[in-house]
RODO-2510 file (C-alpha; in nm, 4 decimals, decimal comma):
residues 74
     n   res          X          Y          Z
     1     m     1,6010     0,9822    -2,4139
     2     a     1,2100     0,9485    -2,3531
     3     e     1,2791     0,5846    -2,2064
     4     l     1,4773     0,7264    -1,9681
     5     t     1,2683     1,0351    -1,8746
     6     t     0,9588     0,7797    -1,8486
     7     d     1,1983     0,5605    -1,6110
     8     l     1,2736     0,8598    -1,3844
     9     h     0,9138     0,9761    -1,3886
    10     a     0,7950     0,6207    -1,2681
    11     q     1,0425     0,6290    -0,9822
    12     a     0,9103     0,9281    -0,8704
    13     s     0,5729     0,8648    -0,8591
    14     v     0,6457     0,5139    -0,6554
    15     k     0,8615     0,6984    -0,4375
    16     f     0,6106     1,0341    -0,4027
    17     h     0,3554     0,7352    -0,3134
    18     c     0,5438     0,5188    -0,0670
    19     t     0,6747     0,7863     0,1505
    20     h     0,3710     0,9923     0,1676
    21     p     0,1274     0,8847     0,5217
    22     n    -0,1600     0,9290     0,3266
    23     a    -0,1007     0,7408     0,0457
    24     r    -0,3431     0,4338     0,0050
    25     w    -0,2314     0,0884    -0,1489
    26     k    -0,3881     0,1140    -0,4717
    27     a    -0,2149     0,4161    -0,5972
    28     i     0,1334     0,2373    -0,4344
    29     g     0,0449    -0,0717    -0,6403
    30     m    -0,0544     0,0777    -0,9701
    31     a     0,2645     0,3385    -0,9645
    32     i     0,4670    -0,0017    -0,8825
    33     g     0,3078    -0,1407    -1,1968
    34     y     0,3692     0,1366    -1,4205
    35     l     0,7556     0,1119    -1,3106
    36     w     0,7578    -0,2428    -1,3909
    37     r     0,6135    -0,2066    -1,7002
    38     v     0,8297     0,1021    -1,8254
    39     s     1,1615     0,0739    -1,6601
    40     p     1,4192    -0,1055    -1,9099
    41     r     1,6473    -0,2222    -1,5887
    42     g     1,6571    -0,5465    -1,5071
    43     t     1,4368    -0,7707    -1,2485
    44     a     1,7486    -0,7532    -0,9524
    45     w     1,7672    -0,3764    -0,9862
    46     k     1,3573    -0,3301    -0,9995
    47     v     1,3202    -0,6121    -0,7024
    48     r     1,5988    -0,3899    -0,5153
    49     f     1,4524    -0,0979    -0,5619
    50     l     1,1095    -0,1535    -0,4798
    51     a     1,2308    -0,3054    -0,1291
    52     k     1,4275    -0,0223    -0,0246
    53     t     1,1331     0,2123    -0,1491
    54     l     0,8348     0,0291     0,0505
    55     a     1,0836     0,0036     0,3971
    56     k     1,0300     0,3487     0,3306
    57     k     0,6428     0,3347     0,4205
    58     l     0,6320    -0,0143     0,6352
    59     l     0,9064    -0,0163     0,8622
    60     p     1,0145     0,1906     1,1657
    61     g     1,3136     0,3789     1,2356
    62     p     1,5660     0,1319     1,3559
    63     l     1,4315    -0,1490     1,1738
    64     r     1,4001     0,0348     0,8077
    65     a     1,7906     0,1911     0,8345
    66     v     1,9008    -0,2536     0,8890
    67     v     1,7012    -0,3490     0,6075
    68     l     1,8306    -0,0238     0,3770
    69     f     2,1803    -0,0992     0,4834
    70     n     2,1324    -0,4737     0,3951
    71     f     2,0086    -0,3595     0,0331
    72     s     2,2612    -0,1508    -0,0332
    73     k     2,5703    -0,3932    -0,0147
    74     f     2,4372    -0,5534    -0,3950
***
């Protein structure tokens, strides 16, 4: 149960830092490192989660929709 709680906290931290308009890249990197260390999920899931989350930070609206749709396929 503690492992699941830690994983959910790490996911929420990455999502918060990637969607906050004033987030600093160092904080995003630290949140990603924390997620990578504590999450019991597989590498493919982590890469997919990070790509979708970072797309929300980096890409404009129409391009973001294309990326999120493409990553929803696998």
